[in-house]
ZAMARGU-4260 file (C-alpha; in steps of 0.2 Angstrom, whole numbers, plus 5000, padded with zeros to 4 digits):
<rodrens>
0) 5303/5243/5211 | 5312/5237/5226 | 5306/5242/5243 | 5324/5248/5249 | 5323/5261/5235
5) 5319/5278/5239 | 5307/5289/5227 | 5314/5307/5227 | 5307/5325/5220 | 5315/5323/5204
10) 5309/5307/5201 | 5294/5315/5194 | 5302/5326/5178 | 5302/5345/5173 | 5283/5345/5174
15) 5283/5343/5194 | 5294/5352/5196 | 5286/5367/5189 | 5271/5365/5197 | 5280/5366/5214
20) 5287/5379/5211 | 5273/5390/5205 | 5267/5382/5221 | 5279/5391/5234 | 5279/5408/5225
25) 5261/5410/5226 | 5261/5406/5246 | 5278/5420/5248 | 5265/5432/5238 | 5252/5429/5249
30) 5262/5432/5265 | 5275/5445/5261 | 5289/5448/5271 | 5279/5440/5286 | 5278/5423/5281
35) 5295/5420/5276 | 5297/5421/5297 | 5284/5411/5297 | 5291/5397/5284 | 5309/5397/5294
40) 5301/5393/5310 | 5290/5381/5303 | 5306/5372/5296 | 5312/5372/5314 | 5299/5361/5316
45) 5293/5377/5330 | 5306/5370/5342 | 5313/5378/5359 | 5330/5383/5349 | 5321/5395/5336
50) 5328/5412/5332 | 5317/5419/5346 | 5321/5407/5358 | 5341/5412/5356 | 5337/5427/5356
55) 5331/5426/5373 | 5345/5417/5381 | 5358/5428/5372 | 5348/5442/5382 | 5347/5430/5399
60) 5365/5428/5398 | 5372/5448/5394 | 5361/5451/5410 | 5368/5439/5422 | 5385/5446/5416
65) 5383/5462/5420 | 5376/5458/5436 | 5392/5448/5438 | 5403/5459/5433 | 5395/5478/5435
70) 5398/5493/5449 | 5389/5488/5464 | 5376/5503/5471 | 5370/5494/5485 | 5387/5502/5498
75) 5398/5489/5492 | 5416/5491/5483 | 5414/5492/5465 | 5421/5479/5455 | 5418/5458/5451
80) 5408/5450/5463 | 5425/5437/5462 | 5432/5450/5470 | 5420/5447/5486 | 5428/5431/5494
85) 5420/5422/5510 | 5429/5420/5522 | 5431/5401/5529 | 5424/5395/5546 | 5438/5392/5557
90) 5440/5386/5575 | 5436/5397/5593 | 5451/5391/5598 | 5454/5385/5617 | 5453/5403/5625
95) 5434/5412/5616 | 5423/5415/5631 | 5410/5415/5619 | 5399/5401/5632 | 5407/5386/5624
100) 5419/5380/5636 | 5424/5383/5654 | 5437/5394/5662 | 5444/5392/5680 | 5431/5378/5683
105) 5416/5391/5678 | 5408/5391/5661 | 5416/5406/5653 | 5405/5421/5645 | 5410/5438/5641
110) 5397/5440/5628 | 5383/5441/5642 | 5393/5454/5653 | 5388/5471/5653 | 5402/5483/5646
115) 5406/5471/5633 | 5400/5481/5619 | 5414/5494/5615 | 5426/5499/5603 | 5440/5502/5614
120) 5446/5484/5620 | 5463/5488/5628 | 5458/5488/5645 | 5446/5478/5657 | 5429/5482/5662
125) 5419/5476/5678 | 5429/5475/5693 | 5445/5478/5685 | 5449/5492/5672 | 5466/5485/5668
130) 5475/5489/5652 | 5484/5478/5639 | 5501/5487/5636 | 5508/5486/5616 | 5507/5494/5599
135) 5491/5503/5596 | 5480/5496/5584 | 5466/5502/5575 | 5455/5489/5565 | 5438/5494/5555
140) 5430/5479/5550 | 5419/5480/5534 | 5406/5465/5534 | 5398/5462/5516 | 5388/5450/5509
145) 5396/5437/5494 | 5379/5433/5490 | 5372/5450/5486 | 5388/5457/5475 | 5396/5461/5492
150) 5382/5472/5498 | 5389/5480/5515 | 5379/5470/5530 | 5373/5484/5543 | 5366/5478/5560
155) 5377/5463/5562 | 5387/5459/5580 | 5404/5457/5580 | 5414/5450/5593 | 5433/5451/5593
160) 5448/5445/5604 | 5464/5438/5605 | 5482/5437/5614 | 5490/5448/5623 | 5507/5455/5616
165) 5515/5440/5629 | 5504/5427/5620 | 5492/5425/5634 | 5473/5425/5635 | 5463/5436/5649
170) 5451/5426/5657 | 5460/5410/5654 | 5481/5411/5656 | 5488/5412/5672 | 5493/5431/5678
175) 5477/5436/5669 | 5464/5428/5673 | 5455/5440/5682 | 5456/5452/5665 | 5441/5452/5652
180) 5454/5466/5642 | 5456/5464/5622 | 5437/5458/5620 | 5424/5466/5613 | 5406/5467/5605
185) 5403/5481/5593 | 5386/5482/5579 | 5387/5487/5560 | 5384/5503/5557 | 5374/5510/5538
190) 5391/5505/5529 | 5393/5488/5536 | 5409/5494/5549 | 5415/5494/5565 | 5429/5499/5570
195) 5440/5492/5585 | 5455/5500/5595 | 5467/5489/5602 | 5486/5482/5601 | 5495/5472/5589
200) 5495/5453/5595 | 5510/5444/5600 | 5515/5428/5593 | 5515/5412/5601 | 5522/5397/5600
205) 5514/5384/5587 | 5500/5399/5579 | 5502/5413/5567 | 5501/5428/5572 | 5478/5431/5573
210) 5464/5442/5579 | 5450/5429/5582 | 5429/5436/5578 | 5415/5430/5577 | 5398/5437/5567
215) 5382/5436/5572 | 5364/5441/5564 | 5361/5454/5576 | 5366/5459/5595 | 5353/5451/5603
220) 5360/5436/5596 | 5377/5440/5600 | 5374/5428/5617 | 5383/5412/5614 | 5394/5406/5599
225) 5381/5393/5593 | 5371/5407/5584 | 5387/5416/5577 | 5385/5414/5558 | 5402/5413/5555
230) 5417/5409/5568 | 5434/5415/5559 | 5452/5422/5562 | 5462/5436/5554 | 5481/5433/5549
235) 5493/5448/5555 | 5503/5456/5540 | 5520/5447/5541 | 5529/5461/5537 | 5521/5471/5550
240) 5524/5457/5564 | 5542/5457/5559 | 5544/5477/5562 | 5533/5475/5579 | 5541/5463/5588
245) 5558/5466/5581 | 5557/5482/5589 | 5543/5488/5601 | 5544/5483/5618 | 5537/5467/5627
250) 5537/5460/5611 | 5553/5449/5610 | 5548/5432/5612 | 5537/5432/5598 | 5553/5437/5587
255) 5558/5418/5588 | 5541/5411/5588 | 5536/5422/5571 | 5551/5413/5564 | 5546/5394/5566
260) 5529/5397/5557 | 5521/5402/5541 | 5502/5403/5535 | 5508/5388/5523 | 5511/5379/5540
265) 5498/5384/5553 | 5487/5372/5560 | 5472/5385/5554 | 5475/5395/5539 | 5486/5380/5532
270) 5473/5372/5521 | 5467/5389/5516 | 5467/5397/5498 | 5479/5411/5492 | 5464/5423/5489
275) 5455/5418/5505 | 5473/5421/5515 | 5475/5437/5506 | 5455/5440/5509 | 5459/5438/5529
280) 5475/5447/5529 | 5470/5467/5536 | 5479/5482/5525 | 5490/5490/5540 | 5498/5508/5537
285) 5509/5518/5553 | 5524/5513/5563 | 5528/5507/5580 | 5529/5524/5587 | 5512/5530/5581
290) 5504/5514/5582 | 5493/5505/5567 | 5478/5507/5556 | 5469/5495/5543 | 5455/5488/5536
295) 5449/5470/5531 | 5433/5466/5523 | 5423/5450/5530 | 5413/5439/5516 | 5399/5430/5522
300) 5385/5422/5513 | 5369/5426/5521
</rodrens>
Protein backbone atom coordinates (compact mmCIF):
# COMPACT_ATOMS: atom_id res chain seq x y z
CA UNK A 1 0.00 0.00 0.00
CA UNK A 2 1.39 3.42 -0.89
CA UNK A 3 2.46 5.50 2.11
CA UNK A 4 0.35 8.40 0.88
CA UNK A 5 -2.88 6.54 1.54
CA UNK A 6 -4.76 6.80 4.86
CA UNK A 7 -6.32 3.90 6.77
CA UNK A 8 -10.02 4.53 7.74
CA UNK A 9 -12.27 2.65 10.18
CA UNK A 10 -14.43 1.30 7.34
CA UNK A 11 -11.42 -0.45 5.91
CA UNK A 12 -11.69 -3.16 8.64
CA UNK A 13 -15.15 -4.37 7.56
CA UNK A 14 -18.51 -5.06 9.28
CA UNK A 15 -17.06 -7.05 12.18
CA UNK A 16 -14.93 -4.09 13.28
CA UNK A 17 -17.95 -1.76 13.11
CA UNK A 18 -20.07 -4.05 15.34
CA UNK A 19 -17.30 -4.30 17.96
CA UNK A 20 -16.96 -0.53 18.15
CA UNK A 21 -20.74 0.00 18.51
CA UNK A 22 -21.03 -2.56 21.34
CA UNK A 23 -18.09 -1.03 23.19
CA UNK A 24 -19.65 2.44 23.03
CA UNK A 25 -23.03 1.18 24.33
CA UNK A 26 -21.36 -0.51 27.33
CA UNK A 27 -19.52 2.72 28.13
CA UNK A 28 -22.68 4.82 28.02
CA UNK A 29 -24.46 2.34 30.25
CA UNK A 30 -21.75 2.67 32.87
CA UNK A 31 -21.69 6.48 33.01
CA UNK A 32 -25.31 7.34 32.32
CA UNK A 33 -26.29 10.91 31.51
CA UNK A 34 -23.21 12.25 33.31
CA UNK A 35 -21.01 10.22 31.04
CA UNK A 36 -22.45 12.00 28.02
CA UNK A 37 -21.25 15.33 29.34
CA UNK A 38 -17.83 13.90 30.11
CA UNK A 39 -17.55 12.47 26.63
CA UNK A 40 -18.67 15.76 25.10
CA UNK A 41 -16.00 17.61 27.06
CA UNK A 42 -13.44 15.01 26.07
CA UNK A 43 -14.33 15.48 22.40
CA UNK A 44 -13.68 19.21 22.76
CA UNK A 45 -10.26 18.46 24.18
CA UNK A 46 -11.02 20.13 27.56
CA UNK A 47 -10.08 23.52 26.19
CA UNK A 48 -11.21 26.96 27.48
CA UNK A 49 -13.77 26.94 24.68
CA UNK A 50 -15.89 24.32 26.53
CA UNK A 51 -19.57 24.87 27.33
CA UNK A 52 -18.73 25.64 30.95
CA UNK A 53 -16.26 28.32 29.94
CA UNK A 54 -18.74 29.80 27.44
CA UNK A 55 -21.38 30.01 30.15
CA UNK A 56 -18.99 31.84 32.47
CA UNK A 57 -18.11 34.26 29.71
CA UNK A 58 -21.78 34.95 29.01
CA UNK A 59 -22.46 35.62 32.69
CA UNK A 60 -19.53 38.03 32.90
CA UNK A 61 -20.71 39.92 29.81
CA UNK A 62 -24.25 40.21 31.17
CA UNK A 63 -22.98 41.59 34.47
CA UNK A 64 -20.89 44.20 32.71
CA UNK A 65 -23.84 45.29 30.57
CA UNK A 66 -26.08 45.61 33.60
CA UNK A 67 -23.52 47.74 35.41
CA UNK A 68 -23.14 50.01 32.41
CA UNK A 69 -26.81 50.56 31.62
CA UNK A 70 -28.54 50.01 34.96
CA UNK A 71 -29.94 52.61 37.33
CA UNK A 72 -27.30 54.13 39.55
CA UNK A 73 -27.84 53.73 43.28
CA UNK A 74 -24.98 55.92 44.47
CA UNK A 75 -26.74 59.27 44.31
CA UNK A 76 -26.15 59.91 40.59
CA UNK A 77 -28.59 60.36 37.76
CA UNK A 78 -30.41 57.25 36.56
CA UNK A 79 -29.58 55.87 33.15
CA UNK A 80 -26.61 54.58 31.21
CA UNK A 81 -23.11 55.75 31.87
CA UNK A 82 -23.01 57.06 28.29
CA UNK A 83 -25.04 60.03 29.60
CA UNK A 84 -22.17 60.87 31.95
CA UNK A 85 -19.71 63.02 30.03
CA UNK A 86 -16.26 63.89 31.33
CA UNK A 87 -15.73 67.63 31.05
CA UNK A 88 -12.67 68.48 28.95
CA UNK A 89 -9.80 70.47 30.41
CA UNK A 90 -9.69 74.07 29.24
CA UNK A 91 -7.38 77.01 29.82
CA UNK A 92 -7.76 79.01 33.01
CA UNK A 93 -7.26 82.11 30.88
CA UNK A 94 -5.33 85.29 31.68
CA UNK A 95 -7.44 86.30 34.72
CA UNK A 96 -7.65 83.28 37.05
CA UNK A 97 -6.30 84.69 40.33
CA UNK A 98 -5.38 81.11 41.21
CA UNK A 99 -1.69 81.59 41.88
CA UNK A 100 -0.51 81.01 38.32
CA UNK A 101 0.14 84.60 37.22
CA UNK A 102 0.44 88.20 38.38
CA UNK A 103 -1.92 91.16 38.43
CA UNK A 104 -0.57 94.68 38.75
CA UNK A 105 2.91 93.31 39.31
CA UNK A 106 2.12 90.95 42.20
CA UNK A 107 1.17 87.29 42.41
CA UNK A 108 -2.61 87.02 42.16
CA UNK A 109 -4.16 84.28 44.28
CA UNK A 110 -7.63 84.89 45.67
CA UNK A 111 -7.80 81.27 46.85
CA UNK A 112 -5.64 82.01 49.89
CA UNK A 113 -7.71 84.99 51.01
CA UNK A 114 -10.10 84.84 53.94
CA UNK A 115 -13.67 85.22 52.75
CA UNK A 116 -13.34 83.50 49.37
CA UNK A 117 -15.42 80.53 50.54
CA UNK A 118 -18.97 81.78 49.94
CA UNK A 119 -22.11 81.13 47.92
CA UNK A 120 -23.00 84.69 46.90
CA UNK A 121 -20.11 86.05 44.85
CA UNK A 122 -21.70 89.25 43.59
CA UNK A 123 -19.88 91.47 46.10
CA UNK A 124 -16.21 91.95 46.83
CA UNK A 125 -14.95 90.78 50.20
CA UNK A 126 -12.24 92.28 52.35
CA UNK A 127 -11.39 95.98 51.97
CA UNK A 128 -14.23 96.52 49.48
CA UNK A 129 -17.83 95.34 49.54
CA UNK A 130 -18.80 96.73 46.14
CA UNK A 131 -21.29 94.56 44.27
CA UNK A 132 -21.13 93.79 40.56
CA UNK A 133 -24.38 94.84 38.85
CA UNK A 134 -26.17 92.57 36.43
CA UNK A 135 -29.00 90.09 35.89
CA UNK A 136 -29.08 87.67 38.85
CA UNK A 137 -28.03 84.08 38.22
CA UNK A 138 -28.22 81.18 40.69
CA UNK A 139 -26.22 78.27 39.29
CA UNK A 140 -26.18 74.82 40.89
CA UNK A 141 -23.18 72.70 39.94
CA UNK A 142 -23.31 68.94 40.47
CA UNK A 143 -19.99 67.09 40.56
CA UNK A 144 -19.98 63.41 39.54
CA UNK A 145 -17.46 60.64 38.99
CA UNK A 146 -17.54 59.34 35.41
CA UNK A 147 -15.51 56.29 36.50
CA UNK A 148 -18.24 55.16 38.92
CA UNK A 149 -21.54 55.46 37.08
CA UNK A 150 -21.91 59.20 37.68
CA UNK A 151 -21.95 58.88 41.47
CA UNK A 152 -21.96 62.18 43.35
CA UNK A 153 -18.67 63.50 44.69
CA UNK A 154 -18.99 65.18 48.07
CA UNK A 155 -16.31 67.15 49.89
CA UNK A 156 -14.70 68.52 46.73
CA UNK A 157 -14.01 72.24 46.34
CA UNK A 158 -15.16 74.19 43.27
CA UNK A 159 -13.73 77.62 42.44
CA UNK A 160 -15.67 79.74 39.92
CA UNK A 161 -14.93 83.13 38.38
CA UNK A 162 -16.16 85.14 35.42
CA UNK A 163 -16.33 88.62 33.93
CA UNK A 164 -18.72 91.45 34.71
CA UNK A 165 -21.59 92.47 32.46
CA UNK A 166 -19.06 94.80 30.80
CA UNK A 167 -16.60 91.98 30.14
CA UNK A 168 -14.11 92.96 32.86
CA UNK A 169 -12.34 90.74 35.39
CA UNK A 170 -11.87 91.77 39.01
CA UNK A 171 -8.26 92.02 40.23
CA UNK A 172 -7.02 92.48 36.65
CA UNK A 173 -9.07 94.85 34.48
CA UNK A 174 -8.78 98.62 34.70
CA UNK A 175 -11.52 100.04 36.90
CA UNK A 176 -12.08 96.81 38.86
CA UNK A 177 -8.50 95.86 39.74
CA UNK A 178 -9.19 96.69 43.40
CA UNK A 179 -12.27 94.43 43.49
CA UNK A 180 -12.48 90.66 43.94
CA UNK A 181 -16.16 90.12 43.16
CA UNK A 182 -17.45 87.35 40.89
CA UNK A 183 -15.01 84.89 42.44
CA UNK A 184 -15.71 82.27 45.07
CA UNK A 185 -15.20 78.75 46.38
CA UNK A 186 -17.64 76.21 47.78
CA UNK A 187 -17.48 72.58 48.93
CA UNK A 188 -19.84 70.01 47.43
CA UNK A 189 -22.48 68.57 49.75
CA UNK A 190 -23.64 64.95 50.11
CA UNK A 191 -25.32 65.23 46.70
CA UNK A 192 -22.15 66.53 45.10
CA UNK A 193 -23.72 69.98 44.69
CA UNK A 194 -22.90 73.64 45.26
CA UNK A 195 -24.96 76.69 44.33
CA UNK A 196 -23.41 80.04 43.45
CA UNK A 197 -25.41 83.25 43.36
CA UNK A 198 -23.87 85.60 40.83
CA UNK A 199 -24.76 87.64 37.74
CA UNK A 200 -25.10 86.64 34.12
CA UNK A 201 -21.69 87.25 32.52
CA UNK A 202 -21.23 89.58 29.58
CA UNK A 203 -19.70 88.73 26.22
CA UNK A 204 -16.43 90.43 25.38
CA UNK A 205 -14.75 90.55 21.99
CA UNK A 206 -13.14 87.31 20.84
CA UNK A 207 -14.74 84.90 23.31
CA UNK A 208 -18.04 83.07 23.59
CA UNK A 209 -19.84 83.88 26.92
CA UNK A 210 -18.46 81.60 29.62
CA UNK A 211 -17.80 80.93 33.30
CA UNK A 212 -14.46 79.55 34.47
CA UNK A 213 -14.19 76.85 37.13
CA UNK A 214 -11.64 74.63 38.82
CA UNK A 215 -12.27 71.44 40.80
CA UNK A 216 -10.10 70.52 43.79
CA UNK A 217 -10.10 67.24 45.76
CA UNK A 218 -10.75 69.15 49.02
CA UNK A 219 -10.98 72.64 50.44
CA UNK A 220 -7.54 72.21 52.01
CA UNK A 221 -6.10 71.53 48.55
CA UNK A 222 -7.81 74.55 46.97
CA UNK A 223 -4.91 76.96 47.39
CA UNK A 224 -3.38 77.06 43.88
CA UNK A 225 -4.25 75.78 40.40
CA UNK A 226 -1.62 73.00 40.22
CA UNK A 227 -3.66 71.09 42.82
CA UNK A 228 -6.82 71.18 40.70
CA UNK A 229 -8.06 67.90 39.21
CA UNK A 230 -9.96 69.78 36.51
CA UNK A 231 -9.80 73.28 35.05
CA UNK A 232 -12.53 74.05 32.56
CA UNK A 233 -15.32 76.43 31.50
CA UNK A 234 -19.10 76.56 31.12
CA UNK A 235 -20.62 77.80 27.86
CA UNK A 236 -23.66 79.96 28.49
CA UNK A 237 -26.83 78.99 26.55
CA UNK A 238 -27.05 81.18 23.46
CA UNK A 239 -30.80 81.82 23.61
CA UNK A 240 -30.51 83.21 27.14
CA UNK A 241 -27.46 85.24 26.12
CA UNK A 242 -29.46 86.83 23.31
CA UNK A 243 -32.36 87.63 25.63
CA UNK A 244 -30.21 89.13 28.40
CA UNK A 245 -27.92 91.10 26.10
CA UNK A 246 -30.79 92.45 24.05
CA UNK A 247 -32.92 93.76 26.90
CA UNK A 248 -31.00 94.05 30.18
CA UNK A 249 -29.29 97.25 31.30
CA UNK A 250 -25.50 97.35 30.95
CA UNK A 251 -25.11 94.51 28.42
CA UNK A 252 -25.40 96.48 25.16
CA UNK A 253 -21.78 95.88 24.09
CA UNK A 254 -22.36 92.14 24.36
CA UNK A 255 -24.91 92.18 21.53
CA UNK A 256 -22.28 92.95 18.88
CA UNK A 257 -19.66 90.66 20.46
CA UNK A 258 -22.05 87.69 20.60
CA UNK A 259 -22.97 88.11 16.94
CA UNK A 260 -19.34 87.49 16.00
CA UNK A 261 -18.76 84.25 17.90
CA UNK A 262 -20.22 80.77 18.37
CA UNK A 263 -19.10 77.74 20.34
CA UNK A 264 -17.93 76.36 17.02
CA UNK A 265 -15.49 79.16 16.19
CA UNK A 266 -14.55 80.03 19.76
CA UNK A 267 -10.84 79.41 20.45
CA UNK A 268 -11.66 77.42 23.60
CA UNK A 269 -14.90 75.56 22.88
CA UNK A 270 -14.28 75.07 19.17
CA UNK A 271 -12.46 71.74 19.45
CA UNK A 272 -15.02 70.04 21.69
CA UNK A 273 -17.60 67.47 20.59
CA UNK A 274 -21.30 68.26 20.55
CA UNK A 275 -21.77 65.98 23.56
CA UNK A 276 -19.11 67.88 25.50
CA UNK A 277 -20.61 71.26 24.61
CA UNK A 278 -24.04 70.02 25.72
CA UNK A 279 -22.57 68.87 29.04
CA UNK A 280 -20.72 72.18 29.50
CA UNK A 281 -23.82 74.30 28.87
CA UNK A 282 -26.00 75.03 31.93
CA UNK A 283 -29.75 74.54 31.69
CA UNK A 284 -31.35 77.86 32.69
CA UNK A 285 -34.87 79.09 33.34
CA UNK A 286 -36.14 82.53 34.34
CA UNK A 287 -36.28 86.04 32.95
CA UNK A 288 -34.36 89.28 32.88
CA UNK A 289 -36.73 90.79 35.42
CA UNK A 290 -36.75 87.85 37.85
CA UNK A 291 -33.24 86.53 37.21
CA UNK A 292 -32.22 83.06 36.14
CA UNK A 293 -31.69 79.76 37.91
CA UNK A 294 -30.07 76.69 36.47
CA UNK A 295 -28.07 73.52 36.82
CA UNK A 296 -25.04 71.95 35.20
CA UNK A 297 -23.28 68.65 35.82
CA UNK A 298 -19.50 68.40 35.86
CA UNK A 299 -18.03 64.98 35.16
CA UNK A 300 -14.54 64.14 36.39
CA UNK A 301 -12.61 60.86 36.36
CA UNK A 302 -11.39 60.01 39.86
